[in-house]
Biopython code that builds the backbone (N, CA, C, O; Angstrom):
import numpy as np
from Bio.PDB.StructureBuilder import StructureBuilder

atoms = [
    (1, "MET", "N", (89.552, 166.837, 140.380)),
    (1, "MET", "CA", (88.131, 167.036, 140.497)),
    (1, "MET", "C", (87.652, 166.296, 141.755)),
    (1, "MET", "O", (88.051, 165.162, 142.021)),
    (2, "SER", "N", (86.801, 166.962, 142.507)),
    (2, "SER", "CA", (86.336, 166.369, 143.756)),
    (2, "SER", "C", (85.338, 165.245, 143.469)),
    (2, "SER", "O", (84.801, 165.140, 142.367)),
    (3, "ILE", "N", (85.108, 164.433, 144.455)),
    (3, "ILE", "CA", (84.195, 163.293, 144.317)),
    (3, "ILE", "C", (82.766, 163.775, 144.094)),
    (3, "ILE", "O", (82.028, 163.189, 143.301)),
    (4, "ALA", "N", (82.376, 164.833, 144.787)),
    (4, "ALA", "CA", (81.016, 165.359, 144.632)),
    (4, "ALA", "C", (80.789, 165.889, 143.221)),
    (4, "ALA", "O", (79.736, 165.659, 142.626)),
    (5, "ARG", "N", (81.773, 166.595, 142.693)),
    (5, "ARG", "CA", (81.646, 167.149, 141.336)),
    (5, "ARG", "C", (81.610, 166.026, 140.304)),
    (5, "ARG", "O", (80.857, 166.103, 139.334)),
    (6, "LYS", "N", (82.408, 164.993, 140.501)),
    (6, "LYS", "CA", (82.424, 163.853, 139.585)),
    (6, "LYS", "C", (81.086, 163.108, 139.644)),
    (6, "LYS", "O", (80.551, 162.704, 138.612)),
    (7, "PHE", "N", (80.550, 162.930, 140.855)),
    (7, "PHE", "CA", (79.252, 162.276, 141.017)),
    (7, "PHE", "C", (78.162, 163.089, 140.334)),
    (7, "PHE", "O", (77.307, 162.530, 139.646)),
    (8, "TYR", "N", (78.190, 164.411, 140.520)),
    (8, "TYR", "CA", (77.215, 165.305, 139.908)),
    (8, "TYR", "C", (77.298, 165.230, 138.393)),
    (8, "TYR", "O", (76.265, 165.168, 137.726)),
    (9, "SER", "N", (78.491, 165.233, 137.839)),
    (9, "SER", "CA", (78.679, 165.149, 136.397)),
    (9, "SER", "C", (78.156, 163.824, 135.851)),
    (9, "SER", "O", (77.500, 163.798, 134.810)),
    (10, "THR", "N", (78.442, 162.730, 136.544)),
    (10, "THR", "CA", (77.962, 161.416, 136.120)),
    (10, "THR", "C", (76.440, 161.343, 136.204)),
    (10, "THR", "O", (75.791, 160.790, 135.315)),
    (11, "LEU", "N", (75.879, 161.894, 137.262)),
    (11, "LEU", "CA", (74.425, 161.905, 137.431)),
    (11, "LEU", "C", (73.751, 162.691, 136.309)),
    (11, "LEU", "O", (72.749, 162.240, 135.754)),
    (12, "LEU", "N", (74.292, 163.860, 135.972)),
    (12, "LEU", "CA", (73.745, 164.654, 134.869)),
    (12, "LEU", "C", (73.829, 163.907, 133.547)),
    (12, "LEU", "O", (72.909, 163.982, 132.732)),
    (13, "HIS", "N", (74.918, 163.194, 133.328)),
    (13, "HIS", "CA", (75.075, 162.409, 132.103)),
    (13, "HIS", "C", (73.965, 161.364, 131.992)),
    (13, "HIS", "O", (73.360, 161.214, 130.930)),
    (14, "TYR", "N", (73.698, 160.647, 133.074)),
    (14, "TYR", "CA", (72.671, 159.606, 133.039)),
    (14, "TYR", "C", (71.266, 160.192, 132.938)),
    (14, "TYR", "O", (70.392, 159.589, 132.314)),
    (15, "ILE", "N", (71.040, 161.337, 133.530)),
    (15, "ILE", "CA", (69.737, 161.989, 133.417)),
    (15, "ILE", "C", (69.500, 162.434, 131.973)),
    (15, "ILE", "O", (68.406, 162.244, 131.440)),
    (16, "ARG", "N", (70.513, 163.022, 131.340)),
    (16, "ARG", "CA", (70.376, 163.416, 129.927)),
    (16, "ARG", "C", (70.138, 162.208, 129.036)),
    (16, "ARG", "O", (69.340, 162.272, 128.101)),
    (17, "LEU", "N", (70.814, 161.120, 129.316)),
    (17, "LEU", "CA", (70.622, 159.887, 128.561)),
    (17, "LEU", "C", (69.202, 159.355, 128.735)),
    (17, "LEU", "O", (68.585, 158.907, 127.768)),
    (18, "LEU", "N", (68.686, 159.401, 129.946)),
    (18, "LEU", "CA", (67.323, 158.953, 130.211)),
    (18, "LEU", "C", (66.299, 159.831, 129.492)),
    (18, "LEU", "O", (65.320, 159.326, 128.944)),
    (19, "ILE", "N", (66.524, 161.132, 129.495)),
    (19, "ILE", "CA", (65.632, 162.058, 128.791)),
    (19, "ILE", "C", (65.654, 161.771, 127.297)),
    (19, "ILE", "O", (64.602, 161.776, 126.658)),
    (20, "GLU", "N", (66.819, 161.522, 126.729)),
    (20, "GLU", "CA", (66.911, 161.207, 125.309)),
    (20, "GLU", "C", (66.166, 159.915, 124.970)),
    (20, "GLU", "O", (65.506, 159.830, 123.934)),
    (21, "VAL", "N", (66.271, 158.915, 125.840)),
    (21, "VAL", "CA", (65.562, 157.653, 125.605)),
    (21, "VAL", "C", (64.057, 157.891, 125.622)),
    (21, "VAL", "O", (63.344, 157.385, 124.755)),
    (22, "PHE", "N", (63.563, 158.657, 126.598)),
    (22, "PHE", "CA", (62.134, 158.939, 126.663)),
    (22, "PHE", "C", (61.664, 159.763, 125.466)),
    (22, "PHE", "O", (60.575, 159.525, 124.942)),
    (23, "GLU", "N", (62.463, 160.717, 125.032)),
    (23, "GLU", "CA", (62.091, 161.499, 123.852)),
    (23, "GLU", "C", (62.021, 160.618, 122.612)),
    (23, "GLU", "O", (61.124, 160.779, 121.785)),
    (24, "MET", "N", (62.954, 159.695, 122.479)),
    (24, "MET", "CA", (62.923, 158.790, 121.324)),
    (24, "MET", "C", (61.701, 157.876, 121.392)),
    (24, "MET", "O", (61.093, 157.587, 120.362)),
    (25, "LEU", "N", (61.336, 157.421, 122.582)),
    (25, "LEU", "CA", (60.131, 156.598, 122.732)),
    (25, "LEU", "C", (58.878, 157.397, 122.392)),
    (25, "LEU", "O", (57.950, 156.867, 121.780)),
    (26, "ILE", "N", (58.846, 158.656, 122.783)),
    (26, "ILE", "CA", (57.707, 159.508, 122.451)),
    (26, "ILE", "C", (57.624, 159.719, 120.947)),
    (26, "ILE", "O", (56.536, 159.645, 120.377)),
    (27, "VAL", "N", (58.750, 159.980, 120.293)),
    (27, "VAL", "CA", (58.763, 160.166, 118.840)),
    (27, "VAL", "C", (58.317, 158.884, 118.137)),
    (27, "VAL", "O", (57.534, 158.943, 117.189)),
    (28, "LEU", "N", (58.799, 157.745, 118.584)),
    (28, "LEU", "CA", (58.394, 156.471, 118.004)),
    (28, "LEU", "C", (56.900, 156.224, 118.211)),
    (28, "LEU", "O", (56.206, 155.796, 117.288)),
    (29, "GLY", "N", (56.406, 156.492, 119.417)),
    (29, "GLY", "CA", (54.980, 156.321, 119.694)),
    (29, "GLY", "C", (54.113, 157.245, 118.860)),
    (29, "GLY", "O", (53.071, 156.830, 118.355)),
    (30, "LEU", "N", (54.535, 158.500, 118.710)),
    (30, "LEU", "CA", (53.772, 159.443, 117.883)),
    (30, "LEU", "C", (53.770, 159.016, 116.417)),
    (30, "LEU", "O", (52.759, 159.158, 115.729)),
    (31, "THR", "N", (54.891, 158.497, 115.943)),
    (31, "THR", "CA", (54.957, 158.021, 114.560)),
    (31, "THR", "C", (53.976, 156.869, 114.339)),
    (31, "THR", "O", (53.282, 156.818, 113.324)),
    (32, "ILE", "N", (53.929, 155.956, 115.292)),
    (32, "ILE", "CA", (52.980, 154.835, 115.184)),
    (32, "ILE", "C", (51.541, 155.349, 115.232)),
    (32, "ILE", "O", (50.689, 154.873, 114.481)),
    (33, "LEU", "N", (51.266, 156.312, 116.106)),
    (33, "LEU", "CA", (49.918, 156.883, 116.177)),
    (33, "LEU", "C", (49.520, 157.586, 114.889)),
    (33, "LEU", "O", (48.358, 157.526, 114.488)),
    (34, "ILE", "N", (50.465, 158.249, 114.235)),
    (34, "ILE", "CA", (50.173, 158.920, 112.970)),
    (34, "ILE", "C", (49.812, 157.898, 111.898)),
    (34, "ILE", "O", (48.865, 158.101, 111.139)),
    (35, "VAL", "N", (50.561, 156.801, 111.834)),
    (35, "VAL", "CA", (50.260, 155.749, 110.857)),
    (35, "VAL", "C", (48.875, 155.164, 111.121)),
    (35, "VAL", "O", (48.103, 154.949, 110.186)),
    (36, "VAL", "N", (48.558, 154.905, 112.386)),
    (36, "VAL", "CA", (47.236, 154.362, 112.734)),
    (36, "VAL", "C", (46.136, 155.372, 112.406)),
    (36, "VAL", "O", (45.078, 154.989, 111.906)),
    (37, "ALA", "N", (46.372, 156.655, 112.683)),
    (37, "ALA", "CA", (45.374, 157.688, 112.377)),
    (37, "ALA", "C", (45.128, 157.776, 110.879)),
    (37, "ALA", "O", (43.984, 157.942, 110.454)),
    (38, "PHE", "N", (46.186, 157.666, 110.062)),
    (38, "PHE", "CA", (46.000, 157.652, 108.611)),
    (38, "PHE", "C", (45.186, 156.435, 108.175)),
    (38, "PHE", "O", (44.333, 156.542, 107.293)),
    (39, "ALA", "N", (45.443, 155.286, 108.785)),
    (39, "ALA", "CA", (44.686, 154.075, 108.437)),
    (39, "ALA", "C", (43.210, 154.258, 108.758)),
    (39, "ALA", "O", (42.353, 153.911, 107.946)),
    (40, "PHE", "N", (42.904, 154.801, 109.935)),
    (40, "PHE", "CA", (41.505, 155.049, 110.279)),
    (40, "PHE", "C", (40.884, 156.100, 109.379)),
    (40, "PHE", "O", (39.708, 155.995, 109.032)),
    (41, "PHE", "N", (41.652, 157.116, 108.993)),
    (41, "PHE", "CA", (41.138, 158.152, 108.096)),
    (41, "PHE", "C", (40.758, 157.558, 106.741)),
    (41, "PHE", "O", (39.691, 157.859, 106.206)),
    (42, "PHE", "N", (41.624, 156.721, 106.192)),
    (42, "PHE", "CA", (41.304, 156.103, 104.902)),
    (42, "PHE", "C", (40.132, 155.134, 105.032)),
    (42, "PHE", "O", (39.321, 155.014, 104.114)),
    (43, "LYS", "N", (40.040, 154.438, 106.172)),
    (43, "LYS", "CA", (38.899, 153.551, 106.402)),
    (43, "LYS", "C", (37.609, 154.361, 106.470)),
    (43, "LYS", "O", (36.584, 153.937, 105.938)),
    (44, "ASP", "N", (37.651, 155.527, 107.123)),
    (44, "ASP", "CA", (36.471, 156.388, 107.202)),
    (44, "ASP", "C", (36.098, 156.945, 105.837)),
    (44, "ASP", "O", (34.916, 157.063, 105.515)),
    (45, "LEU", "N", (37.111, 157.292, 105.025)),
    (45, "LEU", "CA", (36.820, 157.801, 103.684)),
    (45, "LEU", "C", (36.154, 156.745, 102.808)),
    (45, "LEU", "O", (35.259, 157.050, 102.020)),
    (46, "ILE", "N", (36.600, 155.508, 102.954)),
    (46, "ILE", "CA", (36.029, 154.428, 102.139)),
    (46, "ILE", "C", (34.592, 154.136, 102.562)),
    (46, "ILE", "O", (33.755, 153.803, 101.723)),
    (47, "SER", "N", (34.302, 154.259, 103.850)),
    (47, "SER", "CA", (32.977, 153.880, 104.345)),
    (47, "SER", "C", (31.989, 155.040, 104.402)),
    (47, "SER", "O", (30.945, 154.920, 105.044)),
    (48, "ILE", "N", (32.289, 156.154, 103.750)),
    (48, "ILE", "CA", (31.377, 157.302, 103.773)),
    (48, "ILE", "C", (30.107, 156.957, 102.995)),
    (48, "ILE", "O", (30.147, 156.499, 101.853)),
    (49, "ARG", "N", (28.979, 157.199, 103.668)),
    (49, "ARG", "CA", (27.677, 157.090, 103.019)),
    (49, "ARG", "C", (27.036, 158.462, 103.128)),
    (49, "ARG", "O", (27.104, 159.100, 104.179)),
    (50, "LEU", "N", (26.435, 158.903, 102.089)),
    (50, "LEU", "CA", (25.883, 160.257, 102.083)),
    (50, "LEU", "C", (24.486, 160.283, 102.687)),
    (50, "LEU", "O", (23.578, 160.899, 102.130)),
    (51, "VAL", "N", (24.313, 159.626, 103.808)),
    (51, "VAL", "CA", (23.045, 159.636, 104.522)),
    (51, "VAL", "C", (22.923, 160.938, 105.308)),
    (51, "VAL", "O", (21.925, 161.650, 105.196)),
    (52, "SER", "N", (23.922, 161.235, 106.085)),
    (52, "SER", "CA", (23.942, 162.462, 106.870)),
    (52, "SER", "C", (25.265, 163.183, 106.580)),
    (52, "SER", "O", (26.326, 162.795, 107.071)),
    (53, "VAL", "N", (25.171, 164.212, 105.792)),
    (53, "VAL", "CA", (26.364, 164.947, 105.389)),
    (53, "VAL", "C", (27.048, 165.577, 106.602)),
    (53, "VAL", "O", (28.277, 165.642, 106.658)),
    (54, "THR", "N", (26.275, 166.031, 107.551)),
    (54, "THR", "CA", (26.841, 166.666, 108.743)),
    (54, "THR", "C", (27.691, 165.686, 109.543)),
    (54, "THR", "O", (28.794, 166.025, 109.970)),
    (55, "GLU", "N", (27.184, 164.479, 109.746)),
    (55, "GLU", "CA", (27.948, 163.485, 110.503)),
    (55, "GLU", "C", (29.212, 163.064, 109.755)),
    (55, "GLU", "O", (30.275, 162.916, 110.356)),
    (56, "GLU", "N", (29.091, 162.874, 108.451)),
    (56, "GLU", "CA", (30.253, 162.467, 107.662)),
    (56, "GLU", "C", (31.303, 163.569, 107.635)),
    (56, "GLU", "O", (32.498, 163.293, 107.742)),
    (57, "LEU", "N", (30.867, 164.809, 107.494)),
    (57, "LEU", "CA", (31.796, 165.936, 107.510)),
    (57, "LEU", "C", (32.463, 166.054, 108.875)),
    (57, "LEU", "O", (33.653, 166.359, 108.961)),
    (58, "ASN", "N", (31.715, 165.818, 109.926)),
    (58, "ASN", "CA", (32.261, 165.836, 111.277)),
    (58, "ASN", "C", (33.336, 164.770, 111.442)),
    (58, "ASN", "O", (34.387, 165.038, 112.025)),
    (59, "ILE", "N", (33.088, 163.564, 110.935)),
    (59, "ILE", "CA", (34.066, 162.478, 111.027)),
    (59, "ILE", "C", (35.336, 162.823, 110.255)),
    (59, "ILE", "O", (36.439, 162.606, 110.754)),
    (60, "VAL", "N", (35.193, 163.355, 109.051)),
    (60, "VAL", "CA", (36.356, 163.688, 108.218)),
    (60, "VAL", "C", (37.173, 164.811, 108.856)),
    (60, "VAL", "O", (38.400, 164.731, 108.920)),
    (61, "ILE", "N", (36.490, 165.859, 109.328)),
    (61, "ILE", "CA", (37.211, 166.978, 109.945)),
    (61, "ILE", "C", (37.916, 166.518, 111.218)),
    (61, "ILE", "O", (39.051, 166.918, 111.478)),
    (62, "THR", "N", (37.257, 165.690, 112.003)),
    (62, "THR", "CA", (37.877, 165.178, 113.217)),
    (62, "THR", "C", (39.116, 164.354, 112.891)),
    (62, "THR", "O", (40.149, 164.511, 113.542)),
    (63, "SER", "N", (39.027, 163.484, 111.899)),
    (63, "SER", "CA", (40.176, 162.656, 111.522)),
    (63, "SER", "C", (41.338, 163.504, 111.028)),
    (63, "SER", "O", (42.486, 163.270, 111.406)),
    (64, "ILE", "N", (41.045, 164.481, 110.191)),
    (64, "ILE", "CA", (42.102, 165.339, 109.647)),
    (64, "ILE", "C", (42.779, 166.145, 110.754)),
    (64, "ILE", "O", (44.005, 166.252, 110.789)),
    (65, "THR", "N", (41.979, 166.711, 111.655)),
    (65, "THR", "CA", (42.589, 167.518, 112.715)),
    (65, "THR", "C", (43.373, 166.658, 113.703)),
    (65, "THR", "O", (44.376, 167.115, 114.250)),
    (66, "ILE", "N", (42.939, 165.433, 113.939)),
    (66, "ILE", "CA", (43.724, 164.548, 114.807)),
    (66, "ILE", "C", (45.078, 164.249, 114.168)),
    (66, "ILE", "O", (46.102, 164.229, 114.852)),
    (67, "ILE", "N", (45.079, 164.019, 112.866)),
    (67, "ILE", "CA", (46.341, 163.778, 112.161)),
    (67, "ILE", "C", (47.240, 165.011, 112.251)),
    (67, "ILE", "O", (48.441, 164.891, 112.493)),
    (68, "ILE", "N", (46.661, 166.186, 112.058)),
    (68, "ILE", "CA", (47.439, 167.428, 112.141)),
    (68, "ILE", "C", (48.011, 167.615, 113.545)),
    (68, "ILE", "O", (49.168, 168.007, 113.698)),
    (69, "ILE", "N", (47.203, 167.334, 114.569)),
    (69, "ILE", "CA", (47.669, 167.478, 115.950)),
    (69, "ILE", "C", (48.825, 166.525, 116.225)),
    (69, "ILE", "O", (49.820, 166.921, 116.832)),
    (70, "LEU", "N", (48.708, 165.280, 115.790)),
    (70, "LEU", "CA", (49.779, 164.309, 116.016)),
    (70, "LEU", "C", (51.060, 164.708, 115.283)),
    (70, "LEU", "O", (52.158, 164.576, 115.824)),
    (71, "ILE", "N", (50.912, 165.198, 114.048)),
    (71, "ILE", "CA", (52.087, 165.637, 113.287)),
    (71, "ILE", "C", (52.734, 166.848, 113.961)),
    (71, "ILE", "O", (53.960, 166.947, 114.017)),
    (72, "GLU", "N", (51.911, 167.769, 114.471)),
    (72, "GLU", "CA", (52.463, 168.933, 115.171)),
    (72, "GLU", "C", (53.201, 168.518, 116.436)),
    (72, "GLU", "O", (54.267, 169.054, 116.739)),
    (73, "LEU", "N", (52.639, 167.564, 117.177)),
    (73, "LEU", "CA", (53.327, 167.078, 118.367)),
    (73, "LEU", "C", (54.658, 166.428, 118.005)),
    (73, "LEU", "O", (55.663, 166.645, 118.683)),
    (74, "LEU", "N", (54.666, 165.635, 116.942)),
    (74, "LEU", "CA", (55.903, 165.006, 116.490)),
    (74, "LEU", "C", (56.930, 166.065, 116.112)),
    (74, "LEU", "O", (58.101, 165.965, 116.480)),
    (75, "ARG", "N", (56.483, 167.083, 115.372)),
    (75, "ARG", "CA", (57.387, 168.171, 114.969)),
    (75, "ARG", "C", (57.911, 168.919, 116.190)),
    (75, "ARG", "O", (59.074, 169.320, 116.224)),
    (76, "THR", "N", (57.051, 169.106, 117.193)),
    (76, "THR", "CA", (57.463, 169.805, 118.408)),
    (76, "THR", "C", (58.578, 169.057, 119.122)),
    (76, "THR", "O", (59.549, 169.669, 119.567)),
    (77, "PHE", "N", (58.449, 167.737, 119.235)),
    (77, "PHE", "CA", (59.491, 166.970, 119.919)),
    (77, "PHE", "C", (60.782, 166.920, 119.113)),
    (77, "PHE", "O", (61.871, 166.937, 119.686)),
    (78, "ILE", "N", (60.671, 166.858, 117.799)),
    (78, "ILE", "CA", (61.881, 166.808, 116.973)),
    (78, "ILE", "C", (62.612, 168.152, 117.008)),
    (78, "ILE", "O", (63.830, 168.199, 117.182)),
    (79, "VAL", "N", (61.862, 169.238, 116.843)),
    (79, "VAL", "CA", (62.482, 170.565, 116.853)),
    (79, "VAL", "C", (62.951, 170.918, 118.267)),
    (79, "VAL", "O", (63.968, 171.591, 118.433)),
    (80, "GLY", "N", (62.212, 170.467, 119.284)),
    (80, "GLY", "CA", (62.571, 170.762, 120.663)),
    (80, "GLY", "C", (63.908, 170.181, 121.075)),
    (80, "GLY", "O", (64.542, 170.681, 122.003)),
    (81, "ARG", "N", (64.340, 169.139, 120.403)),
    (81, "ARG", "CA", (65.654, 168.562, 120.701)),
    (81, "ARG", "C", (66.772, 169.519, 120.308)),
    (81, "ARG", "O", (67.834, 169.531, 120.930)),
    (82, "GLU", "N", (66.533, 170.315, 119.283)),
    (82, "GLU", "CA", (67.550, 171.270, 118.831)),
    (82, "GLU", "C", (67.466, 172.593, 119.596)),
    (82, "GLU", "O", (68.488, 173.170, 119.969)),
    (83, "GLU", "N", (66.247, 173.060, 119.823)),
    (83, "GLU", "CA", (66.040, 174.323, 120.519)),
    (83, "GLU", "C", (65.016, 174.087, 121.625)),
    (83, "GLU", "O", (63.837, 173.878, 121.338)),
    (84, "ALA", "N", (65.442, 174.116, 122.865)),
    (84, "ALA", "CA", (64.564, 173.785, 123.992)),
    (84, "ALA", "C", (63.389, 174.747, 124.120)),
    (84, "ALA", "O", (62.310, 174.340, 124.550)),
    (85, "GLU", "N", (63.573, 176.007, 123.759)),
    (85, "GLU", "CA", (62.476, 176.964, 123.902)),
    (85, "GLU", "C", (61.360, 176.742, 122.881)),
    (85, "GLU", "O", (60.279, 177.314, 123.023)),
    (86, "ARG", "N", (61.595, 175.938, 121.873)),
    (86, "ARG", "CA", (60.566, 175.635, 120.872)),
    (86, "ARG", "C", (59.489, 174.704, 121.419)),
    (86, "ARG", "O", (58.421, 174.583, 120.821)),
    (87, "TYR", "N", (59.752, 174.044, 122.547)),
    (87, "TYR", "CA", (58.727, 173.192, 123.150)),
    (87, "TYR", "C", (57.468, 173.995, 123.459)),
    (87, "TYR", "O", (56.358, 173.564, 123.145)),
    (88, "VAL", "N", (57.642, 175.152, 124.067)),
    (88, "VAL", "CA", (56.498, 175.958, 124.485)),
    (88, "VAL", "C", (55.707, 176.430, 123.282)),
    (88, "VAL", "O", (54.481, 176.317, 123.269)),
    (89, "SER", "N", (56.377, 176.953, 122.275)),
    (89, "SER", "CA", (55.653, 177.440, 121.100)),
    (89, "SER", "C", (54.995, 176.289, 120.345)),
    (89, "SER", "O", (53.915, 176.464, 119.782)),
    (90, "GLY", "N", (55.621, 175.126, 120.324)),
    (90, "GLY", "CA", (55.016, 173.970, 119.676)),
    (90, "GLY", "C", (53.744, 173.533, 120.364)),
    (90, "GLY", "O", (52.750, 173.224, 119.706)),
    (91, "PHE", "N", (53.769, 173.504, 121.694)),
    (91, "PHE", "CA", (52.563, 173.113, 122.433)),
    (91, "PHE", "C", (51.469, 174.170, 122.300)),
    (91, "PHE", "O", (50.285, 173.833, 122.306)),
    (92, "LEU", "N", (51.846, 175.436, 122.182)),
    (92, "LEU", "CA", (50.851, 176.484, 121.943)),
    (92, "LEU", "C", (50.190, 176.304, 120.574)),
    (92, "LEU", "O", (48.980, 176.484, 120.438)),
    (93, "GLU", "N", (50.983, 175.950, 119.567)),
    (93, "GLU", "CA", (50.427, 175.702, 118.244)),
    (93, "GLU", "C", (49.454, 174.530, 118.270)),
    (93, "GLU", "O", (48.393, 174.589, 117.649)),
    (94, "VAL", "N", (49.806, 173.478, 118.979)),
    (94, "VAL", "CA", (48.915, 172.326, 119.107)),
    (94, "VAL", "C", (47.625, 172.738, 119.820)),
    (94, "VAL", "O", (46.540, 172.310, 119.425)),
    (95, "GLY", "N", (47.729, 173.544, 120.841)),
    (95, "GLY", "CA", (46.541, 174.021, 121.549)),
    (95, "GLY", "C", (45.623, 174.835, 120.658)),
    (95, "GLY", "O", (44.402, 174.708, 120.743)),
    (96, "ILE", "N", (46.199, 175.672, 119.803)),
    (96, "ILE", "CA", (45.385, 176.471, 118.874)),
    (96, "ILE", "C", (44.688, 175.556, 117.872)),
    (96, "ILE", "O", (43.524, 175.778, 117.541)),
    (97, "ILE", "N", (45.383, 174.534, 117.387)),
    (97, "ILE", "CA", (44.773, 173.593, 116.443)),
    (97, "ILE", "C", (43.618, 172.852, 117.111)),
    (97, "ILE", "O", (42.571, 172.653, 116.495)),
    (98, "ILE", "N", (43.800, 172.443, 118.366)),
    (98, "ILE", "CA", (42.721, 171.751, 119.087)),
    (98, "ILE", "C", (41.528, 172.685, 119.274)),
    (98, "ILE", "O", (40.383, 172.256, 119.133)),
    (99, "LEU", "N", (41.780, 173.945, 119.586)),
    (99, "LEU", "CA", (40.701, 174.904, 119.746)),
    (99, "LEU", "C", (39.930, 175.091, 118.445)),
    (99, "LEU", "O", (38.699, 175.096, 118.451)),
    (100, "VAL", "N", (40.644, 175.244, 117.329)),
    (100, "VAL", "CA", (39.990, 175.399, 116.029)),
    (100, "VAL", "C", (39.166, 174.155, 115.701)),
    (100, "VAL", "O", (38.063, 174.261, 115.165)),
    (101, "ARG", "N", (39.696, 172.987, 116.020)),
    (101, "ARG", "CA", (38.968, 171.740, 115.776)),
    (101, "ARG", "C", (37.670, 171.709, 116.563)),
    (101, "ARG", "O", (36.620, 171.371, 116.016)),
    (102, "GLU", "N", (37.732, 172.057, 117.834)),
    (102, "GLU", "CA", (36.530, 172.034, 118.667)),
    (102, "GLU", "C", (35.488, 173.029, 118.167)),
    (102, "GLU", "O", (34.295, 172.724, 118.170)),
    (103, "VAL", "N", (35.918, 174.207, 117.740)),
    (103, "VAL", "CA", (34.987, 175.200, 117.213)),
    (103, "VAL", "C", (34.358, 174.692, 115.918)),
    (103, "VAL", "O", (33.152, 174.842, 115.720)),
    (104, "ALA", "N", (35.163, 174.091, 115.030)),
    (104, "ALA", "CA", (34.628, 173.582, 113.769)),
    (104, "ALA", "C", (33.637, 172.447, 114.008)),
    (104, "ALA", "O", (32.573, 172.408, 113.390)),
    (105, "VAL", "N", (33.982, 171.534, 114.894)),
    (105, "VAL", "CA", (33.084, 170.410, 115.169)),
    (105, "VAL", "C", (31.788, 170.895, 115.796)),
    (105, "VAL", "O", (30.715, 170.406, 115.443)),
    (106, "SER", "N", (31.865, 171.847, 116.721)),
    (106, "SER", "CA", (30.631, 172.352, 117.336)),
    (106, "SER", "C", (29.807, 173.165, 116.338)),
    (106, "SER", "O", (28.578, 173.170, 116.418)),
    (107, "ALA", "N", (30.459, 173.844, 115.410)),
    (107, "ALA", "CA", (29.716, 174.585, 114.390)),
    (107, "ALA", "C", (29.018, 173.638, 113.427)),
    (107, "ALA", "O", (27.890, 173.897, 113.007)),
    (108, "ILE", "N", (29.678, 172.550, 113.077)),
    (108, "ILE", "CA", (29.066, 171.584, 112.164)),
    (108, "ILE", "C", (27.894, 170.870, 112.828)),
    (108, "ILE", "O", (26.839, 170.693, 112.219)),
    (109, "SER", "N", (28.084, 170.466, 114.069)),
    (109, "SER", "CA", (27.032, 169.722, 114.759)),
    (109, "SER", "C", (26.015, 170.637, 115.449)),
    (109, "SER", "O", (25.034, 170.163, 116.022)),
    (110, "ARG", "N", (26.251, 171.921, 115.391)),
    (110, "ARG", "CA", (25.389, 172.947, 115.978)),
    (110, "ARG", "C", (25.189, 172.738, 117.470)),
    (110, "ARG", "O", (24.094, 172.939, 117.996)),
    (111, "ASP", "N", (26.244, 172.338, 118.137)),
    (111, "ASP", "CA", (26.225, 172.193, 119.592)),
    (111, "ASP", "C", (26.948, 173.388, 120.201)),
    (111, "ASP", "O", (27.822, 173.995, 119.583)),
    (112, "GLU", "N", (26.558, 173.703, 121.422)),
    (112, "GLU", "CA", (27.264, 174.747, 122.137)),
    (112, "GLU", "C", (28.449, 174.162, 122.848)),
    (112, "GLU", "O", (28.389, 173.057, 123.387)),
    (113, "MET", "N", (29.542, 174.920, 122.844)),
    (113, "MET", "CA", (30.725, 174.477, 123.592)),
    (113, "MET", "C", (30.525, 174.816, 125.051)),
    (113, "MET", "O", (30.007, 175.881, 125.386)),
    (114, "LEU", "N", (30.934, 173.916, 125.911)),
    (114, "LEU", "CA", (30.795, 174.148, 127.352)),
    (114, "LEU", "C", (31.979, 174.868, 127.897)),
    (114, "LEU", "O", (32.034, 175.148, 129.095)),
]
sb = StructureBuilder()
sb.init_structure("model")
sb.init_model(0)
sb.init_chain("A")
sb.init_seg("    ")
for serial, (resi, resn, name, xyz) in enumerate(atoms, 1):
    if name == "N":
        sb.init_residue(resn, " ", resi, " ")
    sb.init_atom(name, np.array(xyz, "f"), 0.0, 1.0, " ", f" {name:<3s}", serial, name[0])
structure = sb.get_structure()
């Protein structure tokens, strides 16, 4: 095997290793964010006062959709490790969830989307 081919093979090995490390850091970070989002969601549920139903409903829907988005992102990275083409469909699913969230929040608060 030539020196250039050996160098190329070694370089690819280290690049794949670096990508795996970053993916694991992203999965770990998303897991921590999901735990924190659940903690804030339960804190919001405990502190609900029925003064303004619209605001409270907005807070609950926002918290739930953020949790769903984070879980979808986590699922996308986990599944993407097995099938690389699943990254695109996973990010599309997350985009649709974000769009639905924005429409629901604007409908509840009766604001126009820009």
